[in-house]
C-alpha positions as CSV (number, residue, x, y, z in Angstrom):
1,M,38.3,15.5,-15.4
2,T,38.8,13.7,-18.7
3,V,37.6,10.3,-19.4
4,N,41.2,9.1,-19.5
5,E,41.7,10.6,-16.1
6,M,38.5,9.0,-14.8
7,R,39.7,5.6,-16.1
8,G,43.1,6.2,-14.4
9,C,41.2,7.1,-11.1
10,A,39.2,3.8,-11.3
11,A,42.2,1.8,-11.9
12,E,44.3,3.3,-9.1
13,T,41.3,2.9,-6.8
14,L,40.9,-0.8,-7.6
15,D,44.6,-1.4,-6.9
16,H,44.1,0.4,-3.5
17,F,41.0,-1.7,-2.8
18,L,42.7,-5.0,-3.5
19,E,45.6,-4.0,-1.1
20,V,43.5,-2.9,1.9
21,M,40.6,-5.3,1.7
22,P,41.4,-8.8,3.1
23,G,40.8,-11.7,0.7
24,A,39.1,-10.2,-2.0
25,P,37.2,-12.6,-4.1
26,F,38.3,-11.1,-7.4
27,T,41.2,-9.7,-9.2
28,A,41.6,-6.5,-11.2
29,E,41.1,-8.6,-14.4
30,D,37.6,-9.8,-13.1
31,I,36.3,-6.2,-12.8
32,I,35.1,-4.4,-16.0
33,V,34.7,-0.6,-15.7
34,E,33.0,1.5,-18.2
35,F,32.5,5.2,-18.3
36,V,29.1,6.0,-20.3
37,P,27.2,9.0,-21.2
38,K,24.2,9.7,-19.1
39,S,21.9,9.0,-22.1
40,K,23.5,5.6,-22.7
41,M,23.6,4.3,-19.0
42,A,20.5,2.0,-19.1
43,E,21.3,0.8,-22.7
44,R,24.8,-0.1,-21.6
45,A,23.8,-1.6,-18.4
46,K,21.6,-4.0,-20.0
47,A,24.3,-5.1,-22.5
48,L,26.8,-5.6,-19.7
49,C,24.2,-7.7,-17.8
50,A,23.9,-9.8,-20.8
51,L,27.6,-10.3,-21.0
52,Y,28.4,-10.9,-17.2
53,V,25.1,-11.2,-15.4
54,P,22.7,-12.9,-17.7
55,E,20.3,-13.8,-14.8
56,K,19.9,-10.1,-13.8
57,V,16.9,-8.3,-15.6
58,L,16.7,-4.6,-15.1
59,N,13.0,-3.5,-14.4
60,E,11.5,-0.2,-15.4
61,F,12.3,1.5,-12.1
62,Q,16.1,0.4,-12.4
63,T,16.3,1.5,-15.9
64,A,14.7,5.0,-15.0
65,Q,17.1,5.3,-12.2
66,L,20.2,4.7,-14.5
67,V,19.0,7.3,-16.9
68,N,18.0,10.0,-14.3
69,S,20.0,9.6,-11.1
70,I,22.5,6.9,-10.7
71,A,26.1,8.0,-11.0
72,G,27.6,4.4,-10.7
73,N,26.4,0.9,-10.5
74,A,28.0,-2.5,-9.8
75,L,26.7,-5.3,-11.8
76,I,27.8,-8.5,-10.0
77,G,28.5,-11.5,-11.8
78,R,29.4,-15.1,-10.9
79,E,32.9,-14.7,-12.6
80,K,33.5,-11.2,-14.0
81,S,31.6,-8.2,-12.7
82,A,31.1,-4.8,-14.1
83,V,30.9,-1.3,-12.8
84,I,29.1,1.3,-15.0
85,V,29.8,4.9,-14.3
86,R,28.1,8.0,-15.6
87,I,30.5,10.4,-17.4
88,N,30.7,13.6,-15.4
89,Y,33.4,16.1,-16.4
90,K,32.9,18.0,-13.3
91,S,33.9,15.1,-11.1
92,D,36.8,15.7,-8.7
93,Y,39.4,12.9,-8.2
94,Q,38.5,12.4,-4.5
95,G,34.9,12.2,-5.2
96,L,35.2,9.7,-8.0
97,R,37.7,7.7,-5.9
98,Q,35.2,7.3,-3.1
99,M,32.5,6.4,-5.5
100,M,34.5,3.7,-7.2
101,F,35.6,2.2,-3.8
102,H,31.9,2.0,-2.8
103,E,31.1,0.1,-6.0
104,Y,33.9,-2.2,-5.6
105,A,32.9,-2.8,-2.1
106,H,29.4,-3.8,-3.3
107,I,30.9,-6.5,-5.4
108,Y,33.2,-7.7,-2.4
109,C,30.6,-7.7,0.1
110,A,27.9,-9.4,-2.1
111,K,30.4,-12.3,-3.0
112,L,31.3,-12.9,0.7
113,E,27.9,-12.1,2.4
114,M,26.8,-15.7,2.1
115,P,28.7,-19.1,1.6
116,E,29.6,-20.4,-1.8
117,D,29.2,-17.1,-3.6
118,K,25.5,-16.9,-3.1
119,H,23.6,-13.8,-2.6
120,F,21.4,-13.1,0.4
121,I,18.2,-12.1,-1.5
122,E,18.5,-15.1,-3.9
123,I,18.3,-17.4,-0.8
124,Y,15.9,-15.7,1.6
125,G,13.9,-13.1,-0.4
126,S,12.2,-12.6,-3.6
127,G,14.0,-9.0,-4.1
128,T,10.8,-7.7,-5.8
129,T,7.8,-8.8,-4.1
130,P,5.4,-7.7,-7.0
131,E,7.0,-10.2,-9.2
132,N,5.9,-13.1,-6.9
133,P,2.0,-12.6,-6.8
134,D,1.3,-15.9,-5.1
135,M,2.8,-14.7,-1.8
136,T,0.6,-14.5,1.2
137,P,0.2,-11.2,3.1
138,D,2.5,-12.5,5.9
139,E,5.0,-13.6,3.3
140,K,5.0,-10.2,1.6
141,Q,5.5,-8.4,4.9
142,Y,8.4,-10.6,5.7
143,D,10.0,-10.3,2.2
144,G,9.5,-6.5,2.7
145,L,11.6,-6.6,5.9
146,L,14.4,-8.6,4.2
147,V,14.5,-6.6,1.1
148,S,14.6,-3.3,3.1
149,G,17.1,-4.6,5.5
150,H,19.4,-5.9,2.8
151,H,19.2,-2.7,0.8
152,V,20.1,-0.6,3.9
153,W,22.9,-2.9,4.8
154,S,24.4,-3.2,1.3
155,E,24.5,0.6,0.9
156,F,25.6,1.1,4.5
157,I,28.7,-1.3,4.3
158,A,29.8,-0.3,0.9
159,Q,30.0,3.4,2.1
160,Y,31.3,2.5,5.3
161,F,34.4,0.8,3.8
162,A,34.6,3.6,1.2
163,L,34.8,6.2,4.0
164,I,37.4,4.5,6.0
165,H,39.8,3.7,3.1
166,T,39.4,7.0,1.0
167,E,38.7,9.9,3.4
168,D,42.0,11.7,4.2
169,W,40.6,13.7,7.0
170,V,39.1,12.8,10.4
171,Y,35.7,14.2,11.4
172,S,33.7,14.1,14.6
173,F,30.2,13.4,15.6
174,D,29.2,17.1,15.5
175,N,30.6,17.4,12.0
176,A,28.5,14.3,10.9
177,V,25.3,15.9,12.5
178,A,25.7,19.0,10.7
179,S,26.3,17.3,7.3
180,T,23.6,14.6,7.5
181,I,20.4,16.7,8.4
182,R,19.4,16.8,4.8
183,Y,19.7,12.9,4.4
184,L,17.6,12.4,7.5
185,S,14.8,14.6,6.2
186,E,14.7,12.3,3.1
187,V,13.9,9.1,5.1
188,T,10.2,9.3,5.0
189,Q,7.2,7.1,3.7
190,D,7.1,9.4,0.6
191,N,10.7,8.6,-0.4
192,R,10.5,4.8,-0.1
193,D,13.5,4.0,-2.2
194,L,15.6,7.1,-1.6
195,S,15.0,6.8,2.2
196,R,16.9,3.5,2.2
197,D,20.0,5.1,0.5
198,S,19.9,8.2,2.5
199,F,19.6,6.3,5.8
200,A,22.6,4.2,4.9
201,Q,24.7,7.2,4.1
202,V,23.8,8.9,7.6
203,C,24.8,5.6,9.5
204,A,27.9,5.2,7.6
205,H,29.0,8.8,8.3
206,F,28.2,8.6,11.8
207,L,29.9,5.3,12.4
208,T,33.1,6.3,10.8
209,C,33.5,9.3,13.2
210,C,36.6,9.6,15.2
211,D,34.3,9.5,18.3
212,A,31.9,6.8,16.9
213,D,32.0,4.9,20.2
214,E,30.4,8.0,21.9
215,I,27.6,8.3,19.3
216,L,25.0,6.1,21.0
217,I,25.6,8.1,24.3
218,N,25.2,11.4,22.4
219,L,22.0,10.1,20.8
220,K,20.5,10.0,24.3
221,N,21.2,13.8,24.7
222,P,18.1,15.9,24.1
223,K,20.4,18.4,22.4
224,F,20.6,16.0,19.4
225,L,18.7,16.7,16.1
226,Y,15.4,15.0,17.6
227,M,14.5,17.2,20.7
228,D,12.4,15.8,23.4
229,S,10.3,18.9,23.2
230,E,9.1,18.2,19.7
231,P,6.4,15.8,18.8
232,N,7.8,12.2,18.6
233,G,11.4,13.5,19.2
234,E,12.2,11.0,22.0
235,R,10.7,8.0,20.1
236,T,12.5,9.0,16.8
237,R,15.8,9.3,18.4
238,T,15.4,5.9,20.1
239,A,14.4,4.2,16.9
240,F,17.5,5.8,15.2
241,R,19.8,4.7,18.1
242,N,18.4,1.1,17.9
243,C,19.5,1.1,14.2
244,L,23.0,2.5,14.7
245,S,23.5,0.0,17.6
246,L,22.6,-2.9,15.4
247,L,25.0,-1.8,12.6
248,Q,27.8,-0.9,15.1
249,S,27.7,-4.4,16.6
250,R,28.0,-5.9,13.2
251,I,31.0,-3.9,12.0
252,R,32.9,-4.8,15.0
253,R,33.0,-8.6,14.1
254,E,36.0,-10.1,12.5
255,K,34.2,-10.5,9.1
256,P,31.5,-7.7,9.1
257,W,30.5,-8.4,5.6
258,E,29.0,-11.9,6.5
259,I,25.4,-11.6,7.3
260,S,22.5,-13.8,8.4
261,E,18.7,-13.9,7.9
262,E,18.1,-12.9,11.5
263,F,20.5,-9.8,11.4
264,I,18.8,-8.6,8.1
265,C,15.3,-9.1,9.4
266,E,16.0,-7.2,12.5
267,L,17.6,-4.3,10.6
268,G,14.7,-4.2,8.1
269,K,12.4,-4.1,11.0
270,N,14.2,-1.3,12.9
271,F,14.7,0.8,9.8
272,L,11.2,0.7,8.8
273,W,10.0,1.6,12.4
274,F,12.7,4.4,12.3
275,R,11.3,5.7,8.9
276,T,7.8,5.6,10.2
277,M,8.7,7.7,13.3
278,N,11.0,10.0,11.3
279,T,8.1,10.8,8.9
280,L,5.9,11.8,11.8
281,F,8.8,13.8,13.2
282,F,9.3,15.7,10.2
283,S,5.6,16.3,9.6
284,G,5.1,17.5,13.1
285,M,2.2,15.0,13.7
286,E,1.8,13.3,17.1
287,I,2.1,9.7,17.0
288,P,-1.2,7.8,16.5
289,A,-2.5,6.0,19.6
290,A,-2.6,2.7,17.7
291,M,1.3,2.7,17.3
292,I,2.2,3.2,20.9
């Protein structure tokens, strides 16, 4: 794709987004989209933050991600917001369309998740625990639950809406299992940041299946990925089912983008438990007696 074709795709997707998402808290004029070379991603993101999100400061980790791995990133401002996208001439229209819808959904959900255009982490969590050194151990642990839960939720709900509104084919639970085994293997203690994104992707794919209502029943079946005969298989499957059940109950609400401290804390707790069990499962280790 040429850059002009990419811009056309972004504009068409935004028009589609505003048609299908109810009560969008922004217009097309409120969203700034820029396509940037890989080497300029971090530099341009900082410039866009200065213009539209002056309270946001990109730390070293976020800067490195922009340079090395991020294909698109939503920068959510009080009035105008920006989406910065890495130029990739090998992009296909459908893939770019889904990614753009995902980024627009980040802006949509973040603006509607709490009353009065406030963001969840601003109210309930520090967002980056190390930047608040005065926290007690209990406060750090709780903040960790909130940050993990909110990260998983944000990525899940954005991808969930993107799949619903951009996929032109229907896939089943069995199709989802086959395509997400790699993502599940990334949800480990060694991949703390990647694991949250990968887990959100898995859950979004499972819960947009044509037979999504049967998924929780299927997860009780020993023929699923986590076999009862393998170390920690049953416990890992149960932890996974708990997370999916929590997300499934939320998306069935009239306004699924609205969240609460209780829900995010519960999601964070279940996700971290699943990540621990999944780490043990993929390592083949027996569960320590202290964790039973």
